N, C-alpha and C positions, 0 to 999 in steps of 0.2 A: 669482431667481424659482423658486418651487416647481414641480415637475413634476406635471402632472395624471395622469401614469402611476401615480404613487404613491397616487392616491385609491383608496379601497375601491370597487372596482367589479367635401346639400347635398344653380337652383332646378330640383332633381330634378323629375321629371315629376309632373303632377297628374292625377287623375281626378275632377274635381269634378262631372261630370255623372252619377256613379253608374252608369256603363256597365261591362260586364264588362272587366276590365283586370288583367293579371297584375302583381303588385307584386314587382319583383326585390329589394327591400330588406326584405321582410316578415320574413325570418328572420335578418337581419344581427346582431341582438343576442341571438339564442337561445343560452342557456347562460352568458351573461355575468352574473356576480355584481355587481349594482349596488345596494348597500344603501340609498343615499340619492340617488336621481336628481335631486332638487331641488338639493341642495348641489352635485352634480356639474355640473348645468346652469349654475349661477352661477359655479362655478370655471372652467368652460370660457369663459364670457363675459369674466370678469376677465382671464384670461391672454391671450385673443385681442385684447382691447382694449389691454392692455399692449404687445403686439407692434406694433399699429398706432401707438401713441404713440411707441414707441422708433424705429420706422422714420421717422416724421415729424420726429423730432429728430435724424435723420441719425446715429444711433448705429450702430456696426458690427454686422453679422450675426455669429452668430445672435442674434435678439432674444428668445429664450426658451431656457431650459434643457431644455424639454420636447422629447424626440426626435421625437414625432409632429408637433408644430408645426414643427420644423426641416425635416421631410421632406415633409409633406403640404400641399396647398392648401386653404385655408378662406376663406370670405367673411368680411368684417368683421362685427362685432357689430351695427352700425347700418347699415342698407341704404344710407343716403345717403353713407356713406364709401367705398363700392365704386366702382371706376372706371367700370363700366357705368352705375351710377345717376347718377354725376356727369355723364357724357356726355348722358344723357337729360334731366337737369335743365337743363343748358346749352342743349340743342337746343330745349326747349320754353319756355325763359325768356322772360317778357314777354307770353305769350299768355293770361294770366288773364282778360282782358276779352273775348276772342274764343273762347268756349267750344267751338264746333264745330271751329275750327282747332286748339285745344288738344287736343281729343279725337283729331282726325286725327293730330296730331304724336305723341301717345303711342302710338297703335296702330301707326303707322309705326315708331316707335322699338323697340317690342317685336317687331315682325315682322323688323326688321333686327337688333337686339340685338348690334351690333358697334361698339365704341367708336371704332375707327379710321375707320369710315364716318360715324358721327354727327358726329365732330369736323371733318370736311371739308364738312359740309352745314349748312344753316340751315333754319329753318321756311319761309323764302321759297321754297326749292326745291319745297315741296309745292304751291305755287300754279301750278307749271308741270309737271303730272304726267306728260305725255308726254315732256318733256325729261328729267325725273328718271328715268323708266323706261329710256330709252335710255342715259342716263349710267351707270346701275347695271348694265345689261346688258353694257356694255363692260368692266366690272371682272371680274377673275378670281374674286373672292369678295366679294359685297356684303353677305352676312349671316353670322351665327354659326350654324353647323350642328351644333355639339356641345353647346351649353348646354341646349337643350330642343327637342323637335321642334315644327315649325310645319307642320301639314298644310294641305291645301286647304280652302277655306271655300265655302259656298253662300250666294247671295243671290238671292231670288226665283226659286229653282229652277236658277240658273246657277252652275256650278262655276268657282272662281277659284284659280289657283295662287299661291304665296307672293309672287312679285315683282309680279304684276298686282294682287293684293289690296292690297299695301302702297303702291303708287304710284298706281294708277288708281281702284280701287274705293273705297278709304277717302276719297279726294277727292270722289267722287260721292255717298257716303252719309253724310258726316260729320254732316249735320243730323239724319238719321234715327237715327244712332247716339246722338247727343246726347240726343234725345228719349227713347229707350229707357232710357238711363242715368238721366235725370232722374226718370223714373217709378218708379225703384227706391227713391226716398226715402232716398238716402245709404247704402243697404245694399249692401255689396260682393257678397255671395252672390246677392242678388236681381238685381243688375245683370249679373253674370256669367252667370247662368242665362238671363236675358232676351235678352242679346246672342247667346248660343249657341243659343237657340231658333231664331234666324235663321241663324247661321253653320253649325250642325250639325257642329262640330268634334269629333272623337273625343277629343282632348286639349285642353281649353280653358284650359290654363295661360297662353298668351300673352294671352288676353282678360282673365283675372284680373289679370295683372301690369299691363296698360295701365290697367285700372280702378282698382286700388289706387294706381297712380302719380298718379292725379288728386288724391288726397288731399294730395299735396305742394303743389299749386297752388290747388285749390278745395275746401277742407274743407267748404264749404257744399253741395257737390255729392256728394262721397264722404267719409263720416265716417272720419277716421284711426283711430278706436276701434271701427270696425265689426268684427264677427266675420268670420272668413275660412274658406274651405274648408281641409281638411287635404290636403296633398300626400302622395303615396305615399312620398316620402323622409322625411317627418316622422312617419309613422304609428308606427313601432316605438318611437321615443323618447316621443312623446306618450302612447302606451299605457302605458309605464312610469310616466310622471308621473301619469296618471289613476289607475292602480291604487294607486300609493303614497299619493296624496292622498285616495283613497276617493271619487272623483267619478264622475258618470254619463256624461260625454261630453267631447270635446276642447274644446268652447267653454267649459264650466265650468272645465276645466283651464287654459286660457289666462287666464281671468279671475283664477283663484287665483294663478297664477305672476306676473301683473302686481301683484297685491296683495303677494306675498312679496318682490318686488324691494325694497320699502321696508325689509325686514328683512335680506336677504342682500346687497344692493348699493345702499345708499342714496346712495353717492357717484357713481353712474353719471351720465353727462352729460345724459340725459333719461330720462323714464319710458317703459316699453315699451307697445306696443299689441299687439292680438292677432296682427297680421301678424308682429311681431317674434318672438313666442313660437313661432309655427308655423315660421318661417324658421330660427330658431336651433335648434329641435328637429331639423330636418333636418341642420344642421351638427353637432349633438351626436351624432346617429345616425352620421354619417360618422366623427367622432372616435373614438367608442367601438366602431365596427366595426374600426378599426385595433387598438384594445386587445384586441378579441375575436378577432382573426386572420381575420375574414371579409372584410376589405378589404386590398388590397395597394398598395404604392407603385409605381405604374407609369403610363405614359402621361400623360394630362392631370392625373392626381392628384399628380404629383411637383412639388414646389415648388423653384424655383431662384431664389435671391436675385438681384435686379437690381442 
C-alpha cells in the first residue's frame, strides 16, 4: 500500500450553537503545504478503508505501510463500521415503530457513549428508569468521559446532570423530544437547534449525534442527506477544501465533495452524505496534523493493535 505521508501536502467537539468557543484545532494545519486537499481527502479515505478490510480479513498487523496509520488512532471511513456506532445500532434495533422510545434510546446512547455499557443493556432497561439509574450509579464508570463533553441540560428551568438526564429525564420527555424533532421537517440542523433551545447546552454535539443517528432507523424523520453543522475539529480541513474548490461555505463544500466521490472513489461501498464529509474532514485534520507536526502520538491518540 502506498503511504499517505508521501502525498504532496477526529467526534471532536462541536459548537453548533454559534456561542463563543475557543477552537483548539484552528491552527493545526497552519503552514502545511497541501497542494490538492481533495485528492488528499480521498487518499486518506481509501487507505483507512483498506485498513478496516485487512483487519476484518484477519491479516496480520500492520495493515498499512503508512507510519501515521500504524501509530495513530482514527475512526473508520463509514460511521456504521465503528464499534461505538455498532453498539448504538444494536441497542436501538427494532424500535423503528415506536418513535418516542427510539428517540429516547438514541439520546441515552449518546449520553452514555460507551460500547461496553450499551452491550450489557437493552432498550427494555429504559422502561425501568429508576432501576437503570441505580444500576449505572453502582458502576465505576457508566459513560465515556473522553470522547466528547456532555454537560448538564435544562428542561423547563430545571438543571439535570448527565446521569439523571440519560436515565430519568429522557424517559419523561421522550414524547416532547419527538415532537420537537418532527417539526424540523427532517433537517438535522433545525432539529438540533430546536432541541438545544430547550436544553441550553454549551456544546450541543451529543444532541446532534443522537439526531443524526435517527437517520439510520427512520430516514422519514431525519434525512440522511441533510446538511449538518461543522464541528470545530473539522473546520481547518473543510476550510482548505472550501478555498481549493472556490466555494462559499462548508455546506456547498460537502455537496461538491459528495459529487467528486464519483470521480475519486467510485468503488466505495456507498455514497457519502454531508455527515460523512464533515466527520472525515475531522479525521483528515487529525491525520495531516501529524504530518504537520502539530499533533503528537500520546495518550488516547496512540493505536495499539489488538
